[in-house]
N, CA, C and O atoms as a GROMACS GRO file, in nm:
protein
  572
    1MET      N    1  -0.676  -1.310  -0.504
    1MET     CA    2  -0.716  -1.433  -0.438
    1MET      C    3  -0.860  -1.416  -0.392
    1MET      O    4  -0.906  -1.304  -0.366
    2LEU      N    5  -0.930  -1.526  -0.383
    2LEU     CA    6  -1.068  -1.530  -0.336
    2LEU      C    7  -1.078  -1.641  -0.231
    2LEU      O    8  -1.030  -1.752  -0.253
    3ILE      N    9  -1.141  -1.610  -0.118
    3ILE     CA   10  -1.165  -1.711  -0.015
    3ILE      C   11  -1.315  -1.718   0.009
    3ILE      O   12  -1.378  -1.618   0.044
    4ILE      N   13  -1.370  -1.838  -0.010
    4ILE     CA   14  -1.513  -1.862   0.010
    4ILE      C   15  -1.528  -1.945   0.138
    4ILE      O   16  -1.491  -2.063   0.140
    5PRO      N   17  -1.584  -1.885   0.244
    5PRO     CA   18  -1.600  -1.959   0.369
    5PRO      C   19  -1.733  -2.036   0.372
    5PRO      O   20  -1.833  -1.995   0.313
    6GLU      N   21  -1.730  -2.146   0.443
    6GLU     CA   22  -1.850  -2.224   0.474
    6GLU      C   23  -1.836  -2.266   0.620
    6GLU      O   24  -1.733  -2.323   0.658
    7ILE      N   25  -1.937  -2.238   0.702
    7ILE     CA   26  -1.920  -2.258   0.845
    7ILE      C   27  -2.037  -2.330   0.910
    7ILE      O   28  -2.153  -2.312   0.872
    8SER      N   29  -2.003  -2.412   1.008
    8SER     CA   30  -2.100  -2.471   1.100
    8SER      C   31  -2.044  -2.444   1.239
    8SER      O   32  -1.934  -2.389   1.250
    9PRO      N   33  -2.115  -2.479   1.346
    9PRO     CA   34  -2.062  -2.448   1.480
    9PRO      C   35  -1.923  -2.509   1.509
    9PRO      O   36  -1.848  -2.455   1.590
   10THR      N   37  -1.890  -2.620   1.444
   10THR     CA   38  -1.762  -2.685   1.477
   10THR      C   39  -1.670  -2.704   1.357
   10THR      O   40  -1.570  -2.775   1.366
   11ARG      N   41  -1.702  -2.643   1.245
   11ARG     CA   42  -1.623  -2.665   1.123
   11ARG      C   43  -1.621  -2.539   1.037
   11ARG      O   44  -1.725  -2.480   1.007
   12LEU      N   45  -1.501  -2.500   0.996
   12LEU     CA   46  -1.485  -2.387   0.904
   12LEU      C   47  -1.411  -2.438   0.781
   12LEU      O   48  -1.298  -2.486   0.791
   13ARG      N   49  -1.476  -2.426   0.667
   13ARG     CA   50  -1.415  -2.465   0.540
   13ARG      C   51  -1.382  -2.337   0.464
   13ARG      O   52  -1.469  -2.252   0.443
   14LEU      N   53  -1.257  -2.325   0.423
   14LEU     CA   54  -1.213  -2.212   0.342
   14LEU      C   55  -1.173  -2.265   0.204
   14LEU      O   56  -1.074  -2.336   0.191
   15ALA      N   57  -1.251  -2.230   0.103
   15ALA     CA   58  -1.217  -2.266  -0.034
   15ALA      C   59  -1.140  -2.147  -0.091
   15ALA      O   60  -1.194  -2.038  -0.108
   16VAL      N   61  -1.012  -2.170  -0.120
   16VAL     CA   62  -0.920  -2.063  -0.160
   16VAL      C   63  -0.885  -2.081  -0.308
   16VAL      O   64  -0.846  -2.189  -0.351
   17PHE      N   65  -0.900  -1.972  -0.385
   17PHE     CA   66  -0.869  -1.977  -0.528
   17PHE      C   67  -0.776  -1.861  -0.564
   17PHE      O   68  -0.800  -1.747  -0.524
   18SER      N   69  -0.671  -1.891  -0.640
   18SER     CA   70  -0.576  -1.788  -0.681
   18SER      C   71  -0.506  -1.832  -0.808
   18SER      O   72  -0.495  -1.950  -0.838
   19TYR      N   73  -0.458  -1.732  -0.883
   19TYR     CA   74  -0.374  -1.761  -0.999
   19TYR      C   75  -0.231  -1.794  -0.957
   19TYR      O   76  -0.153  -1.845  -1.038
   20GLU      N   77  -0.197  -1.764  -0.832
   20GLU     CA   78  -0.060  -1.783  -0.784
   20GLU      C   79  -0.056  -1.875  -0.662
   20GLU      O   80  -0.124  -1.851  -0.562
   21ILE      N   81   0.024  -1.979  -0.670
   21ILE     CA   82   0.038  -2.073  -0.557
   21ILE      C   83   0.096  -2.003  -0.434
   21ILE      O   84   0.069  -2.044  -0.321
   22THR      N   85   0.177  -1.900  -0.455
   22THR     CA   86   0.236  -1.828  -0.342
   22THR      C   87   0.129  -1.766  -0.254
   22THR      O   88   0.145  -1.760  -0.133
   23GLU      N   89   0.019  -1.719  -0.314
   23GLU     CA   90  -0.090  -1.663  -0.233
   23GLU      C   91  -0.159  -1.772  -0.151
   23GLU      O   92  -0.192  -1.750  -0.034
   24ILE      N   93  -0.181  -1.886  -0.211
   24ILE     CA   94  -0.242  -1.998  -0.138
   24ILE      C   95  -0.152  -2.041  -0.023
   24ILE      O   96  -0.200  -2.074   0.085
   25ASN      N   97  -0.021  -2.041  -0.046
   25ASN     CA   98   0.074  -2.076   0.059
   25ASN      C   99   0.070  -1.979   0.176
   25ASN      O  100   0.101  -2.017   0.289
   26ILE      N  101   0.032  -1.855   0.150
   26ILE     CA  102   0.020  -1.756   0.258
   26ILE      C  103  -0.088  -1.798   0.357
   26ILE      O  104  -0.071  -1.778   0.478
   27VAL      N  105  -0.198  -1.854   0.308
   27VAL     CA  106  -0.304  -1.903   0.397
   27VAL      C  107  -0.249  -2.014   0.488
   27VAL      O  108  -0.270  -2.012   0.609
   28SER      N  109  -0.179  -2.108   0.429
   28SER     CA  110  -0.119  -2.217   0.505
   28SER      C  111  -0.020  -2.164   0.610
   28SER      O  112  -0.022  -2.207   0.725
   29SER      N  113   0.065  -2.072   0.569
   29SER     CA  114   0.163  -2.013   0.662
   29SER      C  115   0.095  -1.942   0.777
   29SER      O  116   0.138  -1.953   0.892
   30PHE      N  117  -0.013  -1.867   0.747
   30PHE     CA  118  -0.087  -1.795   0.850
   30PHE      C  119  -0.145  -1.893   0.952
   30PHE      O  120  -0.134  -1.872   1.072
   31LEU      N  121  -0.209  -2.000   0.903
   31LEU     CA  122  -0.269  -2.099   0.992
   31LEU      C  123  -0.163  -2.166   1.079
   31LEU      O  124  -0.185  -2.189   1.198
   32ASN      N  125  -0.047  -2.197   1.021
   32ASN     CA  126   0.063  -2.257   1.097
   32ASN      C  127   0.117  -2.160   1.201
   32ASN      O  128   0.143  -2.198   1.315
   33GLU      N  129   0.135  -2.034   1.162
   33GLU     CA  130   0.188  -1.932   1.252
   33GLU      C  131   0.096  -1.913   1.373
   33GLU      O  132   0.144  -1.891   1.485
   34LYS      N  133  -0.034  -1.921   1.350
   34LYS     CA  134  -0.132  -1.902   1.459
   34LYS      C  135  -0.158  -2.033   1.534
   34LYS      O  136  -0.240  -2.037   1.626
   35GLU      N  137  -0.088  -2.139   1.495
   35GLU     CA  138  -0.098  -2.272   1.557
   35GLU      C  139  -0.241  -2.326   1.556
   35GLU      O  140  -0.290  -2.379   1.656
   36LEU      N  141  -0.306  -2.309   1.440
   36LEU     CA  142  -0.441  -2.360   1.422
   36LEU      C  143  -0.435  -2.496   1.355
   36LEU      O  144  -0.368  -2.514   1.254
   37ALA      N  145  -0.506  -2.592   1.413
   37ALA     CA  146  -0.512  -2.725   1.355
   37ALA      C  147  -0.602  -2.722   1.231
   37ALA      O  148  -0.713  -2.670   1.237
   38TYR      N  149  -0.553  -2.777   1.121
   38TYR     CA  150  -0.630  -2.778   0.997
   38TYR      C  151  -0.584  -2.892   0.908
   38TYR      O  152  -0.476  -2.948   0.926
   39THR      N  153  -0.668  -2.924   0.812
   39THR     CA  154  -0.629  -3.014   0.703
   39THR      C  155  -0.646  -2.936   0.573
   39THR      O  156  -0.718  -2.836   0.568
   40SER      N  157  -0.578  -2.982   0.470
   40SER     CA  158  -0.593  -2.916   0.340
   40SER      C  159  -0.590  -3.021   0.230
   40SER      O  160  -0.534  -3.129   0.244
   41ARG      N  161  -0.655  -2.984   0.120
   41ARG     CA  162  -0.654  -3.070   0.002
   41ARG      C  163  -0.678  -2.984  -0.121
   41ARG      O  164  -0.745  -2.881  -0.112
   42PRO      N  165  -0.622  -3.024  -0.234
   42PRO     CA  166  -0.642  -2.947  -0.357
   42PRO      C  167  -0.789  -2.952  -0.401
   42PRO      O  168  -0.859  -3.050  -0.380
   43LEU      N  169  -0.833  -2.843  -0.463
   43LEU     CA  170  -0.965  -2.836  -0.524
   43LEU      C  171  -0.947  -2.824  -0.674
   43LEU      O  172  -0.842  -2.779  -0.720
   44PRO      N  173  -1.048  -2.862  -0.751
   44PRO     CA  174  -1.038  -2.843  -0.897
   44PRO      C  175  -1.022  -2.694  -0.930
   44PRO      O  176  -1.070  -2.607  -0.858
   45LYS      N  177  -0.953  -2.667  -1.040
   45LYS     CA  178  -0.935  -2.529  -1.084
   45LYS      C  179  -1.072  -2.464  -1.109
   45LYS      O  180  -1.168  -2.531  -1.147
   46SER      N  181  -1.078  -2.333  -1.087
   46SER     CA  182  -1.197  -2.255  -1.114
   46SER      C  183  -1.155  -2.132  -1.192
   46SER      O  184  -1.079  -2.049  -1.141
   47ASN      N  185  -1.203  -2.118  -1.315
   47ASN     CA  186  -1.164  -2.006  -1.402
   47ASN      C  187  -1.013  -1.993  -1.412
   47ASN      O  188  -0.958  -1.883  -1.402
   48ASP      N  189  -0.946  -2.105  -1.432
   48ASP     CA  190  -0.800  -2.111  -1.445
   48ASP      C  191  -0.725  -2.078  -1.317
   48ASP      O  192  -0.604  -2.060  -1.318
   49ARG      N  193  -0.797  -2.070  -1.205
   49ARG     CA  194  -0.730  -2.044  -1.077
   49ARG      C  195  -0.709  -2.175  -1.001
   49ARG      O  196  -0.793  -2.265  -1.003
   50LEU      N  197  -0.595  -2.183  -0.936
   50LEU     CA  198  -0.567  -2.298  -0.850
   50LEU      C  199  -0.661  -2.294  -0.731
   50LEU      O  200  -0.700  -2.186  -0.686
   51GLY      N  201  -0.696  -2.411  -0.679
   51GLY     CA  202  -0.785  -2.418  -0.565
   51GLY      C  203  -0.730  -2.503  -0.454
   51GLY      O  204  -0.665  -2.605  -0.480
   52MET      N  205  -0.755  -2.463  -0.330
   52MET     CA  206  -0.714  -2.540  -0.212
   52MET      C  207  -0.821  -2.525  -0.106
   52MET      O  208  -0.870  -2.415  -0.081
   53GLU      N  209  -0.855  -2.636  -0.043
   53GLU     CA  210  -0.949  -2.634   0.068
   53GLU      C  211  -0.872  -2.643   0.199
   53GLU      O  212  -0.787  -2.730   0.216
   54PHE      N  213  -0.903  -2.552   0.290
   54PHE     CA  214  -0.850  -2.558   0.426
   54PHE      C  215  -0.967  -2.583   0.518
   54PHE      O  216  -1.067  -2.512   0.513
   55LEU      N  217  -0.955  -2.686   0.602
   55LEU     CA  218  -1.064  -2.724   0.692
   55LEU      C  219  -1.015  -2.711   0.835
   55LEU      O  220  -0.922  -2.780   0.877
   56ILE      N  221  -1.079  -2.622   0.909
   56ILE     CA  222  -1.048  -2.601   1.050
   56ILE      C  223  -1.161  -2.664   1.130
   56ILE      O  224  -1.277  -2.628   1.114
   57ILE      N  225  -1.125  -2.759   1.216
   57ILE     CA  226  -1.224  -2.832   1.294
   57ILE      C  227  -1.216  -2.789   1.441
   57ILE      O  228  -1.108  -2.784   1.500
   58GLY      N  229  -1.330  -2.759   1.499
   58GLY     CA  230  -1.338  -2.726   1.641
   58GLY      C  231  -1.372  -2.580   1.663
   58GLY      O  232  -1.310  -2.491   1.605
   59ALA      N  233  -1.472  -2.556   1.747
   59ALA     CA  234  -1.516  -2.420   1.775
   59ALA      C  235  -1.403  -2.333   1.828
   59ALA      O  236  -1.396  -2.214   1.796
   60ARG      N  237  -1.316  -2.391   1.909
   60ARG     CA  238  -1.204  -2.314   1.966
   60ARG      C  239  -1.111  -2.263   1.856
   60ARG      O  240  -1.070  -2.147   1.859
   61TYR      N  241  -1.077  -2.348   1.760
   61TYR     CA  242  -0.988  -2.308   1.652
   61TYR      C  243  -1.055  -2.206   1.557
   61TYR      O  244  -0.990  -2.116   1.506
   62ILE      N  245  -1.185  -2.223   1.536
   62ILE     CA  246  -1.258  -2.126   1.454
   62ILE      C  247  -1.254  -1.990   1.522
   62ILE      O  248  -1.232  -1.888   1.456
   63GLN      N  249  -1.276  -1.987   1.652
   63GLN     CA  250  -1.272  -1.860   1.727
   63GLN      C  251  -1.132  -1.799   1.723
   63GLN      O  252  -1.119  -1.677   1.709
   64LEU      N  253  -1.029  -1.881   1.735
   64LEU     CA  254  -0.892  -1.829   1.726
   64LEU      C  255  -0.862  -1.769   1.588
   64LEU      O  256  -0.796  -1.666   1.579
   65PHE      N  257  -0.912  -1.832   1.483
   65PHE     CA  258  -0.895  -1.780   1.347
   65PHE      C  259  -0.962  -1.643   1.335
   65PHE      O  260  -0.903  -1.548   1.284
   66GLN      N  261  -1.087  -1.634   1.383
   66GLN     CA  262  -1.159  -1.507   1.377
   66GLN      C  263  -1.090  -1.400   1.461
   66GLN      O  264  -1.081  -1.285   1.418
   67SER      N  265  -1.042  -1.436   1.578
   67SER     CA  266  -0.974  -1.340   1.665
   67SER      C  267  -0.845  -1.288   1.603
   67SER      O  268  -0.813  -1.170   1.612
   68ALA      N  269  -0.771  -1.377   1.539
   68ALA     CA  270  -0.644  -1.338   1.477
   68ALA      C  271  -0.664  -1.236   1.367
   68ALA      O  272  -0.577  -1.152   1.344
   69LEU      N  273  -0.779  -1.242   1.300
   69LEU     CA  274  -0.807  -1.150   1.190
   69LEU      C  275  -0.900  -1.035   1.229
   69LEU      O  276  -0.926  -0.946   1.148
   70HIS      N  277  -0.950  -1.037   1.352
   70HIS     CA  278  -1.049  -0.938   1.398
   70HIS      C  279  -1.171  -0.938   1.307
   70HIS      O  280  -1.216  -0.833   1.259
   71ILE      N  281  -1.224  -1.060   1.284
   71ILE     CA  282  -1.344  -1.076   1.201
   71ILE      C  283  -1.444  -1.163   1.276
   71ILE      O  284  -1.412  -1.227   1.376
   72ASN      N  285  -1.566  -1.163   1.224
   72ASN     CA  286  -1.670  -1.251   1.277
   72ASN      C  287  -1.752  -1.302   1.159
   72ASN      O  288  -1.798  -1.224   1.076
   73PHE      N  289  -1.771  -1.433   1.153
   73PHE     CA  290  -1.854  -1.490   1.049
   73PHE      C  291  -1.999  -1.483   1.094
   73PHE      O  292  -2.033  -1.524   1.205
   74LYS      N  293  -2.086  -1.432   1.006
   74LYS     CA  294  -2.231  -1.428   1.032
   74LYS      C  295  -2.299  -1.517   0.932
   74LYS      O  296  -2.274  -1.508   0.812
   75GLY      N  297  -2.386  -1.604   0.982
   75GLY     CA  298  -2.458  -1.696   0.895
   75GLY      C  299  -2.407  -1.837   0.916
   75GLY      O  300  -2.317  -1.862   0.996
   76ARG      N  301  -2.465  -1.929   0.842
   76ARG     CA  302  -2.427  -2.070   0.850
   76ARG      C  303  -2.420  -2.128   0.711
   76ARG      O  304  -2.479  -2.077   0.616
   77GLY      N  305  -2.346  -2.238   0.700
   77GLY     CA  306  -2.331  -2.303   0.572
   77GLY      C  307  -2.258  -2.214   0.474
   77GLY      O  308  -2.157  -2.153   0.508
   78ARG      N  309  -2.310  -2.207   0.352
   78ARG     CA  310  -2.246  -2.124   0.248
   78ARG      C  311  -2.297  -1.980   0.250
   78ARG      O  312  -2.240  -1.893   0.185
   79ASP      N  313  -2.405  -1.955   0.324
   79ASP     CA  314  -2.462  -1.821   0.332
   79ASP      C  315  -2.393  -1.745   0.446
   79ASP      O  316  -2.451  -1.721   0.552
   80VAL      N  317  -2.268  -1.708   0.422
   80VAL     CA  318  -2.184  -1.648   0.525
   80VAL      C  319  -2.134  -1.511   0.480
   80VAL      O  320  -2.087  -1.494   0.367
   81GLN      N  321  -2.145  -1.414   0.568
   81GLN     CA  322  -2.086  -1.282   0.548
   81GLN      C  323  -1.979  -1.264   0.655
   81GLN      O  324  -1.987  -1.324   0.763
   82VAL      N  325  -1.880  -1.183   0.626
   82VAL     CA  326  -1.772  -1.157   0.720
   82VAL      C  327  -1.785  -1.014   0.771
   82VAL      O  328  -1.790  -0.920   0.692
   83ASP      N  329  -1.792  -0.999   0.901
   83ASP     CA  330  -1.792  -0.867   0.963
   83ASP      C  331  -1.650  -0.835   1.008
   83ASP      O  332  -1.585  -0.918   1.072
   84PHE      N  333  -1.602  -0.716   0.976
   84PHE     CA  334  -1.472  -0.670   1.021
   84PHE      C  335  -1.496  -0.593   1.151
   84PHE      O  336  -1.563  -0.490   1.151
   85LEU      N  337  -1.440  -0.644   1.262
   85LEU     CA  338  -1.478  -0.596   1.393
   85LEU      C  339  -1.415  -0.464   1.435
   85LEU      O  340  -1.483  -0.380   1.493
   86LYS      N  341  -1.288  -0.444   1.407
   86LYS     CA  342  -1.226  -0.318   1.449
   86LYS      C  343  -1.111  -0.283   1.356
   86LYS      O  344  -1.053  -0.370   1.290
   87ASP      N  345  -1.079  -0.157   1.353
   87ASP     CA  346  -0.971  -0.107   1.269
   87ASP      C  347  -0.839  -0.118   1.344
   87ASP      O  348  -0.780  -0.018   1.383
   88ASP      N  349  -0.795  -0.242   1.365
   88ASP     CA  350  -0.672  -0.270   1.437
   88ASP      C  351  -0.560  -0.299   1.340
   88ASP      O  352  -0.578  -0.375   1.245
   89GLY      N  353  -0.444  -0.240   1.363
   89GLY     CA  354  -0.330  -0.268   1.278
   89GLY      C  355  -0.308  -0.158   1.176
   89GLY      O  356  -0.360  -0.047   1.188
   90ALA      N  357  -0.231  -0.191   1.075
   90ALA     CA  358  -0.195  -0.096   0.970
   90ALA      C  359  -0.302  -0.094   0.862
   90ALA      O  360  -0.372  -0.193   0.841
   91PRO      N  361  -0.317   0.020   0.793
   91PRO     CA  362  -0.412   0.024   0.683
   91PRO      C  363  -0.356  -0.044   0.557
   91PRO      O  364  -0.238  -0.034   0.526
   92PHE      N  365  -0.444  -0.112   0.486
   92PHE     CA  366  -0.413  -0.176   0.358
   92PHE      C  367  -0.526  -0.143   0.262
   92PHE      O  368  -0.642  -0.134   0.303
   93CYS      N  369  -0.493  -0.127   0.138
   93CYS     CA  370  -0.594  -0.105   0.035
   93CYS      C  371  -0.628  -0.240  -0.028
   93CYS      O  372  -0.542  -0.304  -0.090
   94CYS      N  373  -0.752  -0.283  -0.012
   94CYS     CA  374  -0.801  -0.405  -0.074
   94CYS      C  375  -0.862  -0.367  -0.207
   94CYS      O  376  -0.965  -0.299  -0.213
   95LYS      N  377  -0.797  -0.412  -0.314
   95LYS     CA  378  -0.840  -0.375  -0.449
   95LYS      C  379  -0.910  -0.491  -0.518
   95LYS      O  380  -0.868  -0.607  -0.509
   96LYS      N  381  -1.017  -0.458  -0.586
   96LYS     CA  382  -1.094  -0.555  -0.662
   96LYS      C  383  -1.015  -0.603  -0.782
   96LYS      O  384  -0.960  -0.523  -0.858
   97ILE      N  385  -1.008  -0.734  -0.800
   97ILE     CA  386  -0.956  -0.791  -0.922
   97ILE      C  387  -1.077  -0.801  -1.015
   97ILE      O  388  -1.175  -0.869  -0.984
   98ALA      N  389  -1.070  -0.733  -1.128
   98ALA     CA  390  -1.185  -0.724  -1.218
   98ALA      C  391  -1.152  -0.784  -1.354
   98ALA      O  392  -1.037  -0.784  -1.398
   99GLN      N  393  -1.255  -0.834  -1.418
   99GLN     CA  394  -1.238  -0.886  -1.554
   99GLN      C  395  -1.231  -0.772  -1.655
   99GLN      O  396  -1.178  -0.790  -1.765
  100ASN      N  397  -1.283  -0.657  -1.619
  100ASN     CA  398  -1.280  -0.539  -1.707
  100ASN      C  399  -1.198  -0.430  -1.641
  100ASN      O  400  -1.216  -0.402  -1.522
  101ASN      N  401  -1.109  -0.369  -1.714
  101ASN     CA  402  -1.023  -0.265  -1.659
  101ASN      C  403  -1.100  -0.145  -1.605
  101ASN      O  404  -1.052  -0.078  -1.514
  102TRP      N  405  -1.218  -0.118  -1.659
  102TRP     CA  406  -1.294  -0.002  -1.614
  102TRP      C  407  -1.361  -0.024  -1.478
  102TRP      O  408  -1.410   0.071  -1.417
  103GLU      N  409  -1.365  -0.147  -1.432
  103GLU     CA  410  -1.425  -0.176  -1.301
  103GLU      C  411  -1.318  -0.156  -1.194
  103GLU      O  412  -1.234  -0.244  -1.174
  104SER      N  413  -1.321  -0.045  -1.125
  104SER     CA  414  -1.226  -0.028  -1.016
  104SER      C  415  -1.305  -0.002  -0.888
  104SER      O  416  -1.388   0.088  -0.880
  105GLU      N  417  -1.275  -0.081  -0.791
  105GLU     CA  418  -1.341  -0.071  -0.662
  105GLU      C  419  -1.235  -0.107  -0.558
  105GLU      O  420  -1.152  -0.194  -0.582
  106ASN      N  421  -1.238  -0.041  -0.443
  106ASN     CA  422  -1.144  -0.077  -0.338
  106ASN      C  423  -1.201  -0.034  -0.203
  106ASN      O  424  -1.297   0.041  -0.195
  107GLU      N  425  -1.138  -0.086  -0.099
  107GLU     CA  426  -1.180  -0.053   0.037
  107GLU      C  427  -1.059  -0.062   0.128
  107GLU      O  428  -0.978  -0.155   0.117
  108THR      N  429  -1.046   0.033   0.218
  108THR     CA  430  -0.938   0.028   0.317
  108THR      C  431  -0.975  -0.071   0.425
  108THR      O  432  -1.084  -0.066   0.482
  109ILE      N  433  -0.883  -0.162   0.453
  109ILE     CA  434  -0.897  -0.258   0.563
  109ILE      C  435  -0.778  -0.242   0.656
  109ILE      O  436  -0.680  -0.175   0.620
  110TYR      N  437  -0.784  -0.302   0.772
  110TYR     CA  438  -0.676  -0.292   0.869
  110TYR      C  439  -0.634  -0.433   0.910
  110TYR      O  440  -0.717  -0.521   0.931
  111ALA      N  441  -0.503  -0.452   0.920
  111ALA     CA  442  -0.450  -0.584   0.954
  111ALA      C  443  -0.313  -0.568   1.019
  111ALA      O  444  -0.245  -0.467   0.996
  112PRO      N  445  -0.272  -0.666   1.100
  112PRO     CA  446  -0.141  -0.658   1.166
  112PRO      C  447  -0.023  -0.678   1.072
  112PRO      O  448   0.088  -0.631   1.100
  113ASP      N  449  -0.046  -0.748   0.959
  113ASP     CA  450   0.065  -0.776   0.868
  113ASP      C  451   0.012  -0.807   0.728
  113ASP      O  452  -0.109  -0.811   0.707
  114ASP      N  453   0.104  -0.828   0.634
  114ASP     CA  454   0.069  -0.854   0.494
  114ASP      C  455  -0.014  -0.982   0.477
  114ASP      O  456  -0.108  -0.985   0.398
  115GLN      N  457   0.022  -1.087   0.551
  115GLN     CA  458  -0.051  -1.214   0.540
  115GLN      C  459  -0.198  -1.196   0.580
  115GLN      O  460  -0.288  -1.234   0.506
  116ALA      N  461  -0.219  -1.137   0.696
  116ALA     CA  462  -0.357  -1.116   0.745
  116ALA      C  463  -0.433  -1.026   0.649
  116ALA      O  464  -0.551  -1.049   0.624
  117ALA      N  465  -0.366  -0.924   0.593
  117ALA     CA  466  -0.433  -0.832   0.501
  117ALA      C  467  -0.481  -0.905   0.376
  117ALA      O  468  -0.593  -0.882   0.331
  118LEU      N  469  -0.398  -0.992   0.320
  118LEU     CA  470  -0.438  -1.065   0.201
  118LEU      C  471  -0.556  -1.157   0.230
  118LEU      O  472  -0.648  -1.168   0.148
  119ILE      N  473  -0.555  -1.223   0.344
  119ILE     CA  474  -0.665  -1.313   0.381
  119ILE      C  475  -0.793  -1.232   0.401
  119ILE      O  476  -0.899  -1.270   0.351
  120LYS      N  477  -0.784  -1.121   0.475
  120LYS     CA  478  -0.902  -1.038   0.496
  120LYS      C  479  -0.955  -0.982   0.364
  120LYS      O  480  -1.076  -0.979   0.342
  121CYS      N  481  -0.867  -0.938   0.276
  121CYS     CA  482  -0.906  -0.884   0.147
  121CYS      C  483  -0.975  -0.992   0.063
  121CYS      O  484  -1.072  -0.964  -0.006
  122SER      N  485  -0.925  -1.114   0.069
  122SER     CA  486  -0.983  -1.225  -0.008
  122SER      C  487  -1.121  -1.262   0.045
  122SER      O  488  -1.208  -1.302  -0.033
  123LEU      N  489  -1.142  -1.250   0.175
  123LEU     CA  490  -1.274  -1.271   0.233
  123LEU      C  491  -1.369  -1.157   0.196
  123LEU      O  492  -1.486  -1.180   0.167
  124LEU      N  493  -1.318  -1.034   0.196
  124LEU     CA  494  -1.398  -0.919   0.153
  124LEU      C  495  -1.439  -0.934   0.006
  124LEU      O  496  -1.552  -0.901  -0.031
  125ALA      N  497  -1.348  -0.983  -0.077
  125ALA     CA  498  -1.380  -1.006  -0.219
  125ALA      C  499  -1.500  -1.099  -0.232
  125ALA      O  500  -1.585  -1.077  -0.318
  126ASN      N  501  -1.507  -1.201  -0.150
  126ASN     CA  502  -1.623  -1.291  -0.154
  126ASN      C  503  -1.748  -1.217  -0.109
  126ASN      O  504  -1.854  -1.231  -0.171
  127ASN      N  505  -1.739  -1.138   0.000
  127ASN     CA  506  -1.853  -1.059   0.047
  127ASN      C  507  -1.910  -0.971  -0.064
  127ASN      O  508  -2.031  -0.956  -0.078
  128ARG      N  509  -1.820  -0.912  -0.144
  128ARG     CA  510  -1.860  -0.814  -0.246
  128ARG      C  511  -1.886  -0.877  -0.383
  128ARG      O  512  -1.916  -0.806  -0.480
  129ASN      N  513  -1.874  -1.010  -0.390
  129ASN     CA  514  -1.892  -1.082  -0.518
  129ASN      C  515  -1.792  -1.037  -0.624
  129ASN      O  516  -1.826  -1.027  -0.742
  130TRP      N  517  -1.669  -1.010  -0.582
  130TRP     CA  518  -1.562  -0.978  -0.673
  130TRP      C  519  -1.501  -1.108  -0.726
  130TRP      O  520  -1.520  -1.214  -0.666
  131VAL      N  521  -1.428  -1.100  -0.835
  131VAL     CA  522  -1.353  -1.214  -0.887
  131VAL      C  523  -1.243  -1.252  -0.787
  131VAL      O  524  -1.210  -1.369  -0.771
  132GLY      N  525  -1.188  -1.151  -0.722
  132GLY     CA  526  -1.083  -1.170  -0.621
  132GLY      C  527  -1.039  -1.036  -0.570
  132GLY      O  528  -1.089  -0.932  -0.613
  133GLY      N  529  -0.946  -1.039  -0.477
  133GLY     CA  530  -0.893  -0.916  -0.420
  133GLY      C  531  -0.743  -0.927  -0.398
  133GLY      O  532  -0.689  -1.036  -0.380
  134VAL      N  533  -0.678  -0.813  -0.400
  134VAL     CA  534  -0.536  -0.806  -0.372
  134VAL      C  535  -0.514  -0.688  -0.277
  134VAL      O  536  -0.578  -0.584  -0.291
  135SER      N  537  -0.424  -0.705  -0.181
  135SER     CA  538  -0.402  -0.600  -0.082
  135SER      C  539  -0.267  -0.533  -0.102
  135SER      O  540  -0.169  -0.597  -0.142
  136GLU      N  541  -0.264  -0.404  -0.074
  136GLU     CA  542  -0.141  -0.325  -0.081
  136GLU      C  543  -0.132  -0.241   0.044
  136GLU      O  544  -0.233  -0.193   0.096
  137ARG      N  545  -0.010  -0.223   0.094
  137ARG     CA  546   0.010  -0.140   0.213
  137ARG      C  547  -0.038   0.002   0.190
  137ARG      O  548  -0.018   0.059   0.083
  138GLY      N  549  -0.102   0.058   0.292
  138GLY     CA  550  -0.148   0.196   0.286
  138GLY      C  551  -0.298   0.203   0.257
  138GLY      O  552  -0.355   0.115   0.192
  139ALA      N  553  -0.359   0.310   0.306
  139ALA     CA  554  -0.501   0.330   0.284
  139ALA      C  555  -0.529   0.354   0.135
  139ALA      O  556  -0.442   0.400   0.062
  140CYS      N  557  -0.649   0.322   0.092
  140CYS     CA  558  -0.689   0.347  -0.046
  140CYS      C  559  -0.697   0.497  -0.070
  140CYS      O  560  -0.739   0.574   0.017
  141LYS      N  561  -0.656   0.536  -0.187
  141LYS     CA  562  -0.665   0.677  -0.227
  141LYS      C  563  -0.796   0.699  -0.299
  141LYS      O  564  -0.834   0.619  -0.384
  142ARG      N  565  -0.862   0.803  -0.267
  142ARG     CA  566  -0.990   0.835  -0.332
  142ARG      C  567  -0.966   0.936  -0.445
  142ARG      O  568  -0.884   1.027  -0.433
  143ASP      N  569  -1.039   0.919  -0.555
  143ASP     CA  570  -1.025   1.012  -0.668
  143ASP      C  571  -1.093   1.144  -0.638
  143ASP      O  572  -1.091   1.234  -0.722
   0.00000   0.00000   0.00000
């Protein structure tokens, strides 16, 4: 999955792309679980991936989203990077989804649960200009 954020002081747009609708549903479930007000609408497919836009309105809700994931958005508009604030929670291996099998890259991230890990990994994938990311329980193993 890949999540492309776009932010202003009072609006956070998450463009979510995945080959699997179940992954997109995880974003919706996470927002509902955290009681964040949002709207959503389908986006056109991108590289055969399904797309969904999630729009969070209000500085308070944006802050709650960032707090729930222990992240901070830096920048404005589409020029946004995600900072991971602390190693809280369980370790997960965020693996790069690559178009070529020889491209293997990964990074250990920390999250309270599987949902948060997938969302954080998908944001990291955007930071790293990956096609997408997938998370697995446990720290990444180094060769």
